[in-house]
Structures are given as C-alpha cells and as structure tokens.
C-alpha positions, 0 to 999 in steps of 0.5 A: 500500499505504502510502496504504490502511494510513494510510486504514485506520489513520488513523480508528481512531488518532483514535477512540482518541485522543478516547476516551482524552482524554475519557476521562481527564477523565472521571475529573477529572469524577467526581471534581469532582462528588464533592467538590461533593457532599461540599463539598470543593474536589477536584482543584485545584493541578495545572493551577490553579485547577481541577486541569486537568492532574490526569488528566495527573499521574495517568497519568505517576504511574501510568506510572512506578510499579513494576510488581509481579507476586505470588509464584507468580501466572501471569505471562502471564495475569496480564499478559493480563489487564488488555490484553485488558479494555482492547483489548475496551473500546476495539475496541466503539467501532468499531460505535458512530457516535461523532465520525464520520460513520458507524461504522468497521464498518458492518454491520446487525446493529451494536447485537447485535455490540457487545453481543457485544464488550462482553461479552467483558470478563468473560473478562479480570476472570476471567483477572486475578482467578484468575491473581492468586494471591489470594484476595480478588481469586478470590472478587472475579471469582466475584461479578463473573461472577455480576452480570455474566452476571445483568445481561447478560439485562436489558440486552439485553432493554432494547435490544431493546425500542426495537428491535422498535418500530424494527423493526431492530438498526442504529445507523444505522436506529435514529437516522433513526427518531428524527429527530422523536420520541425513544425515552424520549418513546414512552409506557410502553414507552419510560420502561421500558426506559429504566429497565431498561437504566439499573439494568442498565447500573450493575449491568454497569458494576461503579458504586455501589451495585452494585460489589460486586467492590470492596467495600473493607471484605472484598475491598479493591480486588477483582480489581485488588488485586494490580496496579499501576503501568500494569496499574493504570492499564489497569483504570482506563481500561477501567472508564471506557472501558467505561462511556462507551460505554455511555453513548454507547450510551444517548444513541443508543438511547433519546435520538436519537443526533446529532438534536436539537431545533434542529440534527443534529450528532455532537457532541451524540452526545458531548454526551448521553453526558457528562450520561448520565455525570454523572446515573451520578455522581450516583447514584453519590454517593448511594447505598450499596452493597447486598449481593450476595444482594440484587443478584442477588435484585432481578434474578431476581425483579423486574428480568427479569420486567420486562423480559419484560413490556416486551417482550411489550408492545413485540412487542404494540405491533409487530404492532397499531400501525405505528410506520413 
C-alpha cells in the first residue's frame, strides 16, 4: 500500500518541486532582462553578485506578510480563488512530457486535455475578482474573461493546424513526427500557426501588450488588488507556472520538443521553453499596452479569420499531400 502510494506521489512531487524552482528563477530572469533593457542592474545584493537568492527572499517576504481580507468580502471564495488557480496551473503539467520520459497521464487526446485543464483558470480569476468586494477587481475580471475567452479560439485553432498535418492529438506522436523536421519549418502553415499561437498566448497569458486586467492607471492591480501575503504569492506564482506551461507547449508543438539537431533529450524541452519565455520578455518590455477595444477588434476581425484560413489550408494539405 505504502509502496504504491510512494510510486504514485514521487513523480508528482518531483514535477512540482522542479516547476516551483524553475518558476522562481523565471521571475529573477524577467527582472534581469527588464533591467538590462532599461540600463539598470536589477536584483544584485541578495546572493551577490547577481542576486541569485532574490527569489527566496521574495518568497519569504510574501509568506510572513499579513493576510488581509476586505470587509464584506466573501471569505470562502476569496481564499478559494488563488488556490484554484495554482492547482489548475500545476495540474496541466501532468499532461506535458516535461522533464520525464513520459507524461504522468498518457492519453491519446493529451493536447486537448491540456487545453481543457488550462482553460479552467478563468474560474479562479472570476471568483477572486467577484469575491473581493472591489469595483476595480470586478471590472478587471470582466475584462479578463472577455479577453481569455476570445483568444482561446485562435489559440486552439493554431494548435489544431499542426495536429491536422500530423494526424494526432497525442504529444508522443507529435514529438515522434518531428524527428526530422520541426513544424515551424513547414512552408507557410508552420509560420502562420506559430504567429497566431504567439499572439494568442500573449493575450491568453495576460502579458504586455495585452495585460489589460492589470492596467495600473485604471484598475490598480486588477483582480489581485485586495490580495496580500501568501495569497498574492499564489497568484503571482500561478501566472508564471501557466506562462511556462504555454512555453513548454510551444516548444513541443512547433520546435520538436526533445528532438534536436545534434541529440535528443528531454532537457531540450526546458531549454526551448526558456528561450521562448525570453522572447516573450523582450516583447513585454518593448511594447505599450493597447486598449480593450483594440484588443478584441483585432482578435475578431483579423486573428480569428486568419486562423480559420490556416485551418482550412491544413485540411486541404492533409487531404492532398501525404505527410506521413
């Protein structure tokens, strides 16, 4: 009984520990990249000379801060929101072949299950904003809901284009198909689907120039305005866990996952995901935030029609060309 429990819990513990460690230093990496682009130093003193212990110091600071709850807030839902978002963000990694040879849940529709689990994050976000008894938080979650639901459509379609070309929704078969050529190098369709995926991932992950739920001049910190201490830390950590999950997904679907030009290793999934994350950082610190009407108009008028055209071309290519 105990041996079976350990065999079940050990890979989960390893994955969560590795994720938390990686995500903690993703925050450090973002602060360093932002400082470099703005001619600043960034984290430096704590863990001198480059602030290597700054993520640990930030975590301890947030853990010992007071956990305040707004007056007239729904205390149960107020606490439930950050826990739900953190659990869902971590649960999605059960379907990714991340760090291990096989995913913990080896299913034929692993890609669709990953998308389904990841989309549940919006429930925690809405609950957190609604239960805060704060008008800024409520407006923020309404914006966030419209944004995520809208950009989920082109995001899913951009992932379906490679899956149609490959003929499978399983991560294992998607990786095996790219042993010779990555999807990103397929003519036209590979580039179109990746550009749509990139834009949709930025919007769905609430990253600049699409971070409208945290517009400081209008909504302060959005749905996290009333949160402090460990609850705010859970929101902050879950955002980076989810973003890193999107980066891992992009490295698997478009860049061959563990397949490399010289050798094949699961460590390449992490390396490619980190490079993808660094690209997102350069985008974040290079553009301004756009308005909500511009965001939604661009999606419904430009991005969604383009994604459906790409999907149609993928179906025609699959029908007339033998990709296997």
